[in-house]
C-alpha positions in Angstrom: 124.4 182.9 138.2 127.8 181.9 137.3 128.6 181.7 141.3 125.9 179.2 141.4 126.8 177.0 139.2 130.1 176.7 140.1 128.7 175.4 143.8 126.4 173.0 141.8 128.9 171.6 140.0 131.4 171.3 142.6 128.4 169.5 144.7 127.3 166.9 141.9 131.2 166.5 141.4 131.5 165.5 145.1 128.6 163.7 145.1 129.2 161.6 142.4 133.3 161.0 143.1 131.3 159.5 146.6 128.8 157.1 145.1 131.4 155.8 142.6 133.8 155.1 145.8 130.9 153.5 147.9 130.0 151.5 144.5 133.5 150.0 144.0 133.4 149.3 147.5 131.2 146.6 147.0 133.8 144.7 144.6 137.1 145.5 147.1 137.2 142.0 149.0 137.4 142.6 152.1 141.0 143.8 154.1 140.3 142.0 157.4 143.0 140.0 159.2 142.6 136.7 157.7 141.8 133.9 160.5 144.3 131.8 161.4 143.3 127.9 160.4 143.3 125.4 163.5 143.6 122.3 161.9 141.9 119.3 163.8 143.1 115.7 164.2 147.0 116.4 165.0 148.3 113.7 167.2 151.6 114.0 166.4 152.6 117.6 164.9 151.8 120.5 167.6 148.4 121.4 167.9 149.4 124.7 167.3 151.5 124.5 163.9 150.5 127.1 160.8 149.3 126.3 158.0 152.8 126.8 156.3 154.7 124.0 158.6 152.0 121.5 158.1 152.4 122.0 154.3 155.9 121.9 154.8 156.0 118.4 157.0 153.4 117.3 153.7 156.1 118.5 151.1 158.9 116.6 152.5 156.2 113.5 152.9 156.1 114.1 149.1 159.2 114.2 148.3 161.0 111.5 150.7 158.2 109.0 149.6 157.1 109.9 145.6 153.7 110.3 147.2 150.9 112.0 146.5 147.7 113.0 149.4 145.9 110.5 148.8 148.6 107.8 149.8 147.7 108.5 153.3 144.9 110.9 153.2 141.1 108.8 153.0 139.1 110.9 150.2 135.7 113.0 151.1 132.8 110.9 151.7 130.7 114.5 150.1 133.0 114.2 147.5 135.5 112.1 146.3 137.3 114.0 144.5 138.6 116.3 147.4 140.6 114.7 150.6 139.1 114.4 154.0 142.6 115.6 155.7 141.2 115.0 159.1 140.0 111.1 158.9 142.2 108.4 160.1 140.5 106.3 157.3 144.0 105.5 155.4 145.7 102.7 157.2 149.1 105.5 155.9 148.5 108.0 157.7 148.9 106.3 161.4 152.2 104.8 159.6 153.7 107.8 159.1 152.5 109.3 162.6 154.6 105.9 163.8 157.0 106.6 161.8 156.7 110.5 162.6 157.6 109.1 166.3 160.0 106.7 165.8 162.4 109.2 163.8 161.9 111.8 166.7 163.5 109.4 168.8 166.0 108.4 167.2 166.9 111.7 166.4 166.3 112.4 170.0 168.7 109.6 171.9 171.7 109.8 169.3 171.9 113.4 167.6 172.2 116.0 169.7 172.4 118.9 167.0 169.6 120.9 166.4 168.9 123.6 163.6 167.4 126.9 163.8 164.1 125.8 165.0 165.5 124.0 168.0 164.6 120.5 166.0 167.1 117.7 165.9 166.7 116.3 161.8 169.7 114.1 161.2 167.5 111.4 159.7 164.1 111.9 158.5 161.4 109.5 155.6 163.9 110.5 153.2 167.1 108.6 155.1 165.3 105.3 154.4 162.9 105.6 151.8 164.7 107.5 149.5 162.3 108.4 147.4 160.0 105.3 147.3 156.8 104.5 149.0 158.5 101.1 150.9 162.3 101.4 152.3 164.3 98.7 150.1 165.6 96.0 153.0 169.6 95.3 152.6 170.2 92.6 154.4 173.7 93.2 156.1 176.5 90.4 155.3 178.8 89.8 158.4 
């Protein structure tokens, strides 16, 4: 009789462990590989820009111009508290694109040192803006 009780207890215990594992697995987030985020409306940055690279560029704008996202990005039509990052409605976004092209052209033409990513960055937004939305104009006297 003791053998049956032991086997029965063992079976109950195994069943309980399996049931608990299955129950808890419903609350554990899916461990799938996260999908790579694709950005829409990238016109100057490469189409394969990663989220980390894009964040770095945006943080550079923030520091160089002393601005927040809403300076270049338009609010979402669905929820004005959020940004519509793909929208081109804010004129500053196209100005930023033009400035990116300008600095890239100047760096390529006049500076030939590259960093570890192969980019030439002798001048950047900060060169002229120095933390200001609009760079200070200084007229050189001859």
